Biopython code that builds the backbone (N, CA, C, O; Angstrom):
import numpy as np
from Bio.PDB.StructureBuilder import StructureBuilder

atoms = [
    (1, "MET", "N", (-49.861, 73.523, 10.156)),
    (1, "MET", "CA", (-50.587, 72.403, 11.159)),
    (1, "MET", "C", (-49.570, 71.893, 11.014)),
    (1, "MET", "O", (-48.744, 72.085, 10.121)),
    (2, "VAL", "N", (-49.516, 70.794, 12.379)),
    (2, "VAL", "CA", (-48.234, 69.731, 12.595)),
    (2, "VAL", "C", (-49.032, 68.724, 13.402)),
    (2, "VAL", "O", (-49.641, 68.962, 14.445)),
    (3, "ARG", "N", (-48.957, 67.778, 12.882)),
    (3, "ARG", "CA", (-49.511, 66.415, 13.827)),
    (3, "ARG", "C", (-48.678, 66.282, 15.322)),
    (3, "ARG", "O", (-47.457, 66.182, 15.200)),
    (4, "LYS", "N", (-49.171, 66.270, 16.597)),
    (4, "LYS", "CA", (-48.691, 65.690, 17.666)),
    (4, "LYS", "C", (-48.775, 64.532, 17.903)),
    (4, "LYS", "O", (-49.944, 64.188, 17.722)),
    (5, "VAL", "N", (-48.123, 63.666, 18.237)),
    (5, "VAL", "CA", (-48.244, 62.626, 18.448)),
    (5, "VAL", "C", (-48.208, 61.970, 20.028)),
    (5, "VAL", "O", (-47.264, 62.060, 20.813)),
    (6, "GLY", "N", (-49.226, 61.436, 20.209)),
    (6, "GLY", "CA", (-49.254, 61.110, 21.776)),
    (6, "GLY", "C", (-49.126, 59.539, 21.459)),
    (6, "GLY", "O", (-47.966, 59.131, 21.403)),
    (7, "ASP", "N", (-50.359, 58.402, 21.198)),
    (7, "ASP", "CA", (-49.847, 57.341, 21.283)),
    (7, "ASP", "C", (-49.499, 56.667, 19.967)),
    (7, "ASP", "O", (-49.183, 55.477, 19.964)),
    (8, "GLY", "N", (-49.540, 57.287, 18.992)),
    (8, "GLY", "CA", (-49.287, 56.984, 17.581)),
    (8, "GLY", "C", (-50.037, 56.316, 17.231)),
    (8, "GLY", "O", (-49.400, 55.849, 16.288)),
    (9, "VAL", "N", (-51.091, 55.755, 17.192)),
    (9, "VAL", "CA", (-51.900, 55.343, 15.934)),
    (9, "VAL", "C", (-52.550, 55.726, 15.110)),
    (9, "VAL", "O", (-52.989, 55.033, 14.192)),
    (10, "ASP", "N", (-52.717, 56.741, 15.248)),
    (10, "ASP", "CA", (-53.550, 57.219, 14.143)),
    (10, "ASP", "C", (-52.638, 58.389, 13.267)),
    (10, "ASP", "O", (-53.183, 59.381, 12.784)),
    (11, "THR", "N", (-51.362, 58.150, 13.157)),
    (11, "THR", "CA", (-50.130, 59.074, 12.456)),
    (11, "THR", "C", (-49.604, 58.351, 11.912)),
    (11, "THR", "O", (-48.976, 57.528, 12.578)),
    (12, "LEU", "N", (-49.566, 58.253, 10.461)),
    (12, "LEU", "CA", (-48.931, 57.803, 9.630)),
    (12, "LEU", "C", (-47.048, 57.834, 9.721)),
    (12, "LEU", "O", (-46.556, 58.955, 9.848)),
    (13, "PHE", "N", (-46.281, 56.878, 9.668)),
    (13, "PHE", "CA", (-44.863, 57.298, 9.649)),
    (13, "PHE", "C", (-44.159, 57.957, 9.025)),
    (13, "PHE", "O", (-43.327, 58.788, 9.391)),
    (14, "SER", "N", (-44.611, 57.446, 7.507)),
    (14, "SER", "CA", (-43.694, 58.290, 6.232)),
    (14, "SER", "C", (-44.765, 59.253, 5.767)),
    (14, "SER", "O", (-44.674, 59.750, 4.645)),
    (15, "HIS", "N", (-45.185, 59.373, 6.101)),
    (15, "HIS", "CA", (-47.225, 60.686, 5.466)),
    (15, "HIS", "C", (-47.154, 61.757, 6.430)),
    (15, "HIS", "O", (-47.026, 62.937, 6.103)),
    (16, "GLY", "N", (-47.244, 61.308, 7.729)),
    (16, "GLY", "CA", (-47.637, 62.567, 8.971)),
    (16, "GLY", "C", (-46.698, 63.491, 9.114)),
    (16, "GLY", "O", (-45.498, 63.215, 9.120)),
    (17, "ARG", "N", (-47.125, 64.559, 9.229)),
    (17, "ARG", "CA", (-46.228, 65.977, 9.521)),
    (17, "ARG", "C", (-45.909, 65.735, 10.696)),
    (17, "ARG", "O", (-46.284, 66.738, 11.302)),
    (18, "TRP", "N", (-45.271, 64.768, 11.706)),
    (18, "TRP", "CA", (-45.377, 64.898, 13.283)),
    (18, "TRP", "C", (-44.094, 64.806, 13.441)),
    (18, "TRP", "O", (-43.975, 64.092, 14.436)),
    (19, "LEU", "N", (-42.668, 65.195, 12.931)),
    (19, "LEU", "CA", (-41.744, 65.096, 13.379)),
    (19, "LEU", "C", (-40.949, 66.563, 12.997)),
    (19, "LEU", "O", (-40.321, 66.470, 11.942)),
    (20, "GLY", "N", (-40.881, 67.607, 13.517)),
    (20, "GLY", "CA", (-40.435, 68.983, 12.857)),
    (20, "GLY", "C", (-41.198, 69.289, 11.867)),
    (20, "GLY", "O", (-40.679, 69.708, 10.832)),
    (21, "GLY", "N", (-42.672, 69.138, 11.978)),
    (21, "GLY", "CA", (-43.186, 69.602, 11.146)),
    (21, "GLY", "C", (-43.354, 69.085, 9.283)),
    (21, "GLY", "O", (-44.304, 69.207, 8.510)),
    (22, "ILE", "N", (-42.198, 68.595, 9.126)),
    (22, "ILE", "CA", (-42.530, 67.973, 8.161)),
    (22, "ILE", "C", (-42.363, 66.280, 7.649)),
    (22, "ILE", "O", (-42.125, 65.422, 8.498)),
    (23, "PRO", "N", (-42.494, 65.976, 6.405)),
    (23, "PRO", "CA", (-42.605, 64.517, 6.585)),
    (23, "PRO", "C", (-40.986, 64.054, 5.908)),
    (23, "PRO", "O", (-40.458, 64.017, 4.796)),
    (24, "PHE", "N", (-40.545, 63.687, 7.588)),
    (24, "PHE", "CA", (-38.812, 63.544, 7.439)),
    (24, "PHE", "C", (-38.474, 62.156, 6.621)),
    (24, "PHE", "O", (-37.338, 61.688, 6.688)),
    (25, "CYS", "N", (-39.291, 61.646, 6.005)),
    (25, "CYS", "CA", (-38.314, 60.296, 5.803)),
    (25, "CYS", "C", (-39.004, 60.807, 3.953)),
    (25, "CYS", "O", (-38.207, 60.211, 3.228)),
    (26, "VAL", "N", (-39.529, 61.198, 3.460)),
    (26, "VAL", "CA", (-39.911, 61.218, 2.117)),
    (26, "VAL", "C", (-38.829, 60.862, 0.987)),
    (26, "VAL", "O", (-39.033, 60.472, -0.163)),
    (27, "ARG", "N", (-37.605, 61.113, 1.657)),
    (27, "ARG", "CA", (-36.881, 60.568, 0.088)),
    (27, "ARG", "C", (-36.295, 58.868, 0.613)),
    (27, "ARG", "O", (-35.385, 58.380, -0.056)),
    (28, "LEU", "N", (-36.806, 58.142, 1.678)),
    (28, "LEU", "CA", (-36.697, 57.199, 1.824)),
    (28, "LEU", "C", (-37.242, 56.230, 1.632)),
    (28, "LEU", "O", (-36.746, 55.105, 1.577)),
    (29, "PHE", "N", (-39.105, 56.748, 1.415)),
    (29, "PHE", "CA", (-40.324, 56.164, 1.285)),
    (29, "PHE", "C", (-40.461, 55.441, 0.003)),
    (29, "PHE", "O", (-41.299, 54.544, -0.096)),
    (30, "ASP", "N", (-39.554, 55.829, -1.167)),
    (30, "ASP", "CA", (-39.993, 54.635, -2.471)),
    (30, "ASP", "C", (-39.241, 53.470, -2.151)),
    (30, "ASP", "O", (-39.470, 52.442, -2.787)),
    (31, "SER", "N", (-38.099, 53.485, -0.969)),
    (31, "SER", "CA", (-37.862, 52.494, -0.795)),
    (31, "SER", "C", (-37.932, 51.258, 0.120)),
    (31, "SER", "O", (-37.330, 50.184, 0.125)),
    (32, "ALA", "N", (-39.051, 51.899, 1.022)),
    (32, "ALA", "CA", (-39.667, 51.022, 2.376)),
    (32, "ALA", "C", (-40.970, 50.142, 1.762)),
    (32, "ALA", "O", (-41.669, 50.467, 0.803)),
    (33, "GLU", "N", (-41.054, 49.289, 2.349)),
    (33, "GLU", "CA", (-41.549, 47.791, 2.189)),
    (33, "GLU", "C", (-43.213, 48.355, 2.605)),
    (33, "GLU", "O", (-44.203, 48.166, 1.899)),
    (34, "ASN", "N", (-43.187, 49.117, 3.999)),
    (34, "ASN", "CA", (-44.344, 48.990, 4.459)),
    (34, "ASN", "C", (-44.722, 50.498, 4.089)),
    (34, "ASN", "O", (-44.093, 51.332, 4.740)),
    (35, "LYS", "N", (-45.455, 50.898, 3.345)),
    (35, "LYS", "CA", (-45.907, 52.619, 3.360)),
    (35, "LYS", "C", (-47.107, 52.939, 4.096)),
    (35, "LYS", "O", (-47.727, 53.998, 3.988)),
    (36, "SER", "N", (-47.402, 51.976, 4.848)),
    (36, "SER", "CA", (-48.824, 52.676, 5.602)),
    (36, "SER", "C", (-48.537, 52.109, 6.997)),
    (36, "SER", "O", (-49.418, 51.534, 7.636)),
    (37, "SER", "N", (-47.172, 52.297, 7.505)),
    (37, "SER", "CA", (-47.729, 51.606, 8.710)),
    (37, "SER", "C", (-47.584, 53.136, 10.108)),
    (37, "SER", "O", (-46.945, 54.182, 9.991)),
    (38, "SER", "N", (-48.198, 52.800, 10.955)),
    (38, "SER", "CA", (-48.379, 54.213, 11.992)),
    (38, "SER", "C", (-47.051, 54.442, 12.894)),
    (38, "SER", "O", (-46.009, 53.801, 13.034)),
    (39, "VAL", "N", (-47.435, 55.350, 13.307)),
    (39, "VAL", "CA", (-45.784, 55.747, 14.220)),
    (39, "VAL", "C", (-45.807, 54.474, 15.483)),
    (39, "VAL", "O", (-44.964, 53.852, 16.130)),
    (40, "ALA", "N", (-47.049, 54.515, 15.398)),
    (40, "ALA", "CA", (-47.180, 53.137, 16.892)),
    (40, "ALA", "C", (-46.784, 51.864, 16.292)),
    (40, "ALA", "O", (-46.087, 51.104, 16.962)),
    (41, "THR", "N", (-47.124, 51.560, 15.179)),
    (41, "THR", "CA", (-46.862, 50.352, 14.784)),
    (41, "THR", "C", (-44.754, 50.256, 14.160)),
    (41, "THR", "O", (-44.056, 49.252, 14.299)),
    (42, "MET", "N", (-44.489, 51.011, 13.808)),
    (42, "MET", "CA", (-43.010, 51.634, 13.679)),
    (42, "MET", "C", (-42.143, 51.505, 15.170)),
    (42, "MET", "O", (-41.026, 50.988, 15.156)),
    (43, "PHE", "N", (-42.576, 51.871, 16.093)),
    (43, "PHE", "CA", (-42.325, 52.249, 17.380)),
    (43, "PHE", "C", (-42.040, 50.958, 17.999)),
    (43, "PHE", "O", (-41.145, 50.646, 18.785)),
    (44, "SER", "N", (-42.978, 50.275, 17.487)),
    (44, "SER", "CA", (-43.227, 48.900, 18.641)),
    (44, "SER", "C", (-42.136, 47.984, 17.892)),
    (44, "SER", "O", (-41.276, 47.382, 18.535)),
    (45, "LEU", "N", (-42.242, 47.906, 16.259)),
    (45, "LEU", "CA", (-41.049, 46.899, 15.674)),
    (45, "LEU", "C", (-39.635, 47.514, 16.012)),
    (45, "LEU", "O", (-38.772, 46.640, 15.937)),
    (46, "GLY", "N", (-39.163, 48.679, 16.340)),
    (46, "GLY", "CA", (-38.218, 49.162, 16.781)),
    (46, "GLY", "C", (-37.408, 50.118, 15.518)),
    (46, "GLY", "O", (-37.315, 49.990, 14.298)),
    (47, "TRP", "N", (-37.160, 50.601, 16.000)),
    (47, "TRP", "CA", (-36.625, 51.767, 14.743)),
    (47, "TRP", "C", (-35.074, 52.233, 14.854)),
    (47, "TRP", "O", (-34.509, 52.916, 14.000)),
    (48, "GLU", "N", (-34.476, 51.748, 16.057)),
    (48, "GLU", "CA", (-33.568, 52.141, 16.614)),
    (48, "GLU", "C", (-32.621, 51.152, 15.233)),
    (48, "GLU", "O", (-33.286, 50.444, 14.478)),
    (49, "GLU", "N", (-31.618, 51.209, 15.128)),
    (49, "GLU", "CA", (-30.623, 50.216, 14.329)),
    (49, "GLU", "C", (-30.403, 48.954, 14.561)),
    (49, "GLU", "O", (-29.832, 48.584, 15.588)),
    (50, "GLY", "N", (-30.798, 48.189, 13.700)),
    (50, "GLY", "CA", (-31.184, 46.837, 13.289)),
    (50, "GLY", "C", (-32.640, 46.247, 14.160)),
    (50, "GLY", "O", (-32.811, 45.193, 14.773)),
    (51, "GLY", "N", (-33.680, 47.555, 13.883)),
    (51, "GLY", "CA", (-35.026, 47.259, 14.296)),
    (51, "GLY", "C", (-35.719, 46.719, 13.178)),
    (51, "GLY", "O", (-35.334, 46.837, 12.015)),
    (52, "GLU", "N", (-36.876, 46.049, 13.593)),
    (52, "GLU", "CA", (-37.632, 45.529, 12.666)),
    (52, "GLU", "C", (-37.944, 46.591, 11.736)),
    (52, "GLU", "O", (-37.501, 46.497, 10.592)),
    (53, "ALA", "N", (-38.502, 47.384, 12.001)),
    (53, "ALA", "CA", (-39.459, 48.785, 11.561)),
    (53, "ALA", "C", (-38.771, 48.614, 10.001)),
    (53, "ALA", "O", (-39.421, 48.571, 8.956)),
    (54, "TRP", "N", (-37.431, 48.537, 10.112)),
    (54, "TRP", "CA", (-36.935, 48.536, 8.917)),
    (54, "TRP", "C", (-36.471, 47.268, 8.006)),
    (54, "TRP", "O", (-35.747, 46.282, 8.148)),
    (55, "LYS", "N", (-37.376, 47.901, 6.882)),
    (55, "LYS", "CA", (-37.822, 46.557, 6.054)),
    (55, "LYS", "C", (-37.612, 47.804, 4.471)),
    (55, "LYS", "O", (-37.975, 48.968, 4.304)),
    (56, "TRP", "N", (-36.928, 46.901, 3.659)),
    (56, "TRP", "CA", (-36.410, 47.479, 2.136)),
    (56, "TRP", "C", (-37.151, 46.957, 1.170)),
    (56, "TRP", "O", (-37.693, 45.853, 1.230)),
    (57, "LEU", "N", (-37.208, 47.854, 0.095)),
    (57, "LEU", "CA", (-37.405, 46.720, -1.086)),
    (57, "LEU", "C", (-36.369, 46.511, -1.959)),
    (57, "LEU", "O", (-36.318, 45.800, -2.962)),
    (58, "ARG", "N", (-35.431, 47.326, -1.374)),
    (58, "ARG", "CA", (-33.989, 47.244, -2.192)),
    (58, "ARG", "C", (-33.046, 47.738, -1.433)),
    (58, "ARG", "O", (-33.347, 48.533, -0.543)),
    (59, "ARG", "N", (-31.752, 47.358, -1.649)),
    (59, "ARG", "CA", (-30.725, 47.833, -0.842)),
    (59, "ARG", "C", (-30.711, 49.309, -0.728)),
    (59, "ARG", "O", (-30.927, 49.937, -1.764)),
    (60, "LEU", "N", (-30.490, 49.966, 0.373)),
    (60, "LEU", "CA", (-30.571, 51.192, -0.057)),
    (60, "LEU", "C", (-28.813, 51.704, -0.566)),
    (60, "LEU", "O", (-27.819, 50.991, -0.427)),
    (61, "ARG", "N", (-28.843, 53.416, -1.288)),
    (61, "ARG", "CA", (-27.781, 53.870, -1.712)),
    (61, "ARG", "C", (-27.182, 54.504, -0.182)),
    (61, "ARG", "O", (-27.786, 54.674, 0.877)),
    (62, "THR", "N", (-25.551, 54.807, -0.599)),
    (62, "THR", "CA", (-25.334, 55.246, 0.741)),
    (62, "THR", "C", (-25.725, 56.445, 1.266)),
    (62, "THR", "O", (-25.706, 56.768, 2.454)),
    (63, "TRP", "N", (-26.167, 57.251, 0.093)),
    (63, "TRP", "CA", (-27.000, 58.664, 0.895)),
    (63, "TRP", "C", (-27.889, 58.265, 1.541)),
    (63, "TRP", "O", (-27.974, 58.617, 2.717)),
    (64, "GLU", "N", (-28.936, 57.306, 0.906)),
    (64, "GLU", "CA", (-29.934, 56.761, 1.878)),
    (64, "GLU", "C", (-29.583, 56.038, 3.082)),
    (64, "GLU", "O", (-30.589, 55.818, 3.756)),
    (65, "GLU", "N", (-28.554, 55.605, 3.576)),
    (65, "GLU", "CA", (-27.961, 54.958, 4.459)),
    (65, "GLU", "C", (-27.788, 56.182, 5.387)),
    (65, "GLU", "O", (-28.447, 56.167, 6.427)),
    (66, "ASP", "N", (-27.170, 56.996, 5.199)),
    (66, "ASP", "CA", (-27.164, 58.243, 5.519)),
    (66, "ASP", "C", (-28.015, 58.887, 6.182)),
    (66, "ASP", "O", (-27.900, 59.164, 7.376)),
    (67, "LEU", "N", (-28.858, 59.155, 5.528)),
    (67, "LEU", "CA", (-30.162, 60.002, 5.849)),
    (67, "LEU", "C", (-30.876, 58.955, 6.817)),
    (67, "LEU", "O", (-31.378, 59.524, 7.786)),
    (68, "LEU", "N", (-31.068, 57.462, 6.806)),
    (68, "LEU", "CA", (-31.244, 56.887, 7.666)),
    (68, "LEU", "C", (-30.778, 57.181, 9.324)),
    (68, "LEU", "O", (-31.496, 57.344, 10.311)),
    (69, "VAL", "N", (-29.657, 57.179, 9.228)),
    (69, "VAL", "CA", (-28.852, 57.235, 10.242)),
    (69, "VAL", "C", (-29.583, 58.846, 11.118)),
    (69, "VAL", "O", (-29.965, 58.986, 12.280)),
    (70, "GLU", "N", (-29.542, 59.748, 10.073)),
    (70, "GLU", "CA", (-30.147, 61.280, 10.770)),
    (70, "GLU", "C", (-31.531, 60.892, 11.123)),
    (70, "GLU", "O", (-32.025, 61.542, 12.045)),
    (71, "CYS", "N", (-32.194, 60.054, 10.632)),
    (71, "CYS", "CA", (-33.637, 59.818, 11.107)),
    (71, "CYS", "C", (-33.596, 59.120, 12.684)),
    (71, "CYS", "O", (-33.907, 59.778, 13.677)),
    (72, "ARG", "N", (-33.222, 57.885, 12.740)),
    (72, "ARG", "CA", (-32.620, 57.201, 13.504)),
    (72, "ARG", "C", (-32.456, 58.353, 14.887)),
    (72, "ARG", "O", (-33.266, 58.467, 15.807)),
    (73, "THR", "N", (-31.178, 59.126, 14.709)),
    (73, "THR", "CA", (-31.499, 60.403, 15.207)),
    (73, "THR", "C", (-32.503, 61.066, 16.308)),
    (73, "THR", "O", (-32.580, 61.164, 17.533)),
    (74, "LEU", "N", (-33.349, 61.528, 14.952)),
    (74, "LEU", "CA", (-34.348, 62.176, 15.663)),
    (74, "LEU", "C", (-35.233, 61.446, 16.380)),
    (74, "LEU", "O", (-35.910, 61.874, 17.315)),
    (75, "PHE", "N", (-35.229, 60.140, 15.869)),
    (75, "PHE", "CA", (-36.170, 59.480, 17.017)),
    (75, "PHE", "C", (-35.807, 58.684, 18.675)),
    (75, "PHE", "O", (-36.382, 57.979, 19.504)),
    (76, "HIS", "N", (-34.771, 59.200, 18.508)),
    (76, "HIS", "CA", (-33.824, 59.043, 19.802)),
    (76, "HIS", "C", (-34.562, 59.495, 21.078)),
    (76, "HIS", "O", (-34.767, 58.804, 22.076)),
    (77, "ASP", "N", (-34.947, 60.850, 20.859)),
    (77, "ASP", "CA", (-35.641, 61.078, 21.758)),
    (77, "ASP", "C", (-37.299, 61.485, 21.700)),
    (77, "ASP", "O", (-37.795, 62.493, 22.203)),
    (78, "VAL", "N", (-37.883, 60.614, 21.082)),
    (78, "VAL", "CA", (-39.694, 60.259, 20.816)),
    (78, "VAL", "C", (-39.985, 59.486, 21.787)),
    (78, "VAL", "O", (-39.147, 58.652, 22.131)),
    (79, "TYR", "N", (-41.097, 59.563, 22.387)),
    (79, "TYR", "CA", (-41.414, 58.607, 23.385)),
    (79, "TYR", "C", (-42.999, 58.875, 23.188)),
    (79, "TYR", "O", (-43.671, 59.905, 23.135)),
    (80, "LEU", "N", (-43.301, 57.479, 23.101)),
    (80, "LEU", "CA", (-45.242, 57.820, 22.831)),
    (80, "LEU", "C", (-46.154, 58.036, 24.052)),
    (80, "LEU", "O", (-45.920, 57.258, 24.977)),
    (81, "GLN", "N", (-47.003, 58.799, 24.227)),
    (81, "GLN", "CA", (-48.018, 58.949, 25.349)),
    (81, "GLN", "C", (-48.942, 57.658, 25.204)),
    (81, "GLN", "O", (-49.706, 57.896, 24.269)),
    (82, "THR", "N", (-49.181, 56.483, 25.691)),
    (82, "THR", "CA", (-50.251, 55.717, 25.631)),
    (82, "THR", "C", (-51.801, 56.456, 26.056)),
    (82, "THR", "O", (-52.930, 56.154, 25.667)),
    (83, "ASN", "N", (-51.543, 57.073, 26.600)),
    (83, "ASN", "CA", (-52.771, 57.748, 27.278)),
    (83, "ASN", "C", (-53.030, 58.714, 26.497)),
    (83, "ASN", "O", (-54.144, 59.113, 26.837)),
    (84, "LEU", "N", (-52.562, 59.478, 25.435)),
    (84, "LEU", "CA", (-52.922, 60.740, 24.485)),
    (84, "LEU", "C", (-53.203, 60.118, 23.436)),
    (84, "LEU", "O", (-52.548, 59.176, 22.990)),
    (85, "SER", "N", (-54.555, 60.758, 22.777)),
    (85, "SER", "CA", (-54.359, 60.604, 21.081)),
    (85, "SER", "C", (-53.129, 61.838, 20.505)),
    (85, "SER", "O", (-52.586, 62.820, 21.011)),
    (86, "ASP", "N", (-53.075, 61.056, 19.021)),
    (86, "ASP", "CA", (-52.804, 62.020, 18.292)),
    (86, "ASP", "C", (-53.825, 62.863, 17.798)),
    (86, "ASP", "O", (-54.980, 62.491, 17.591)),
    (87, "LYS", "N", (-53.216, 64.449, 17.536)),
    (87, "LYS", "CA", (-53.976, 65.206, 16.892)),
    (87, "LYS", "C", (-53.456, 66.436, 16.205)),
    (87, "LYS", "O", (-52.253, 66.234, 16.040)),
    (88, "TRP", "N", (-53.720, 67.393, 15.815)),
    (88, "TRP", "CA", (-53.582, 68.033, 15.148)),
    (88, "TRP", "C", (-53.320, 69.710, 15.952)),
    (88, "TRP", "O", (-54.040, 70.279, 16.773)),
    (89, "GLN", "N", (-51.956, 70.177, 15.300)),
    (89, "GLN", "CA", (-51.856, 71.567, 15.978)),
    (89, "GLN", "C", (-52.110, 72.629, 15.177)),
    (89, "GLN", "O", (-52.053, 73.772, 15.631)),
]
sb = StructureBuilder()
sb.init_structure("model")
sb.init_model(0)
sb.init_chain("A")
sb.init_seg("    ")
for serial, (resi, resn, name, xyz) in enumerate(atoms, 1):
    if name == "N":
        sb.init_residue(resn, " ", resi, " ")
    sb.init_atom(name, np.array(xyz, "f"), 0.0, 1.0, " ", f" {name:<3s}", serial, name[0])
structure = sb.get_structure()
């Protein structure tokens, strides 16, 4: 099963299987400041480079920064649909 994101309110950003069917930021999860943000919250904070969504408990290692760049690339084509709820498929 994969999580189909509509408005992003009911899907956890770091845990939810919503992008490509796998939890994509698992490797960054330990360093994240807020581990319980929804997709909608992260989107509203700005997940592009320099966005407020990215808060870390410590400085990222080089490989983590590279992974973050890959994650941001995946988000580039993600658009939330405010008229649709999230659901499992």
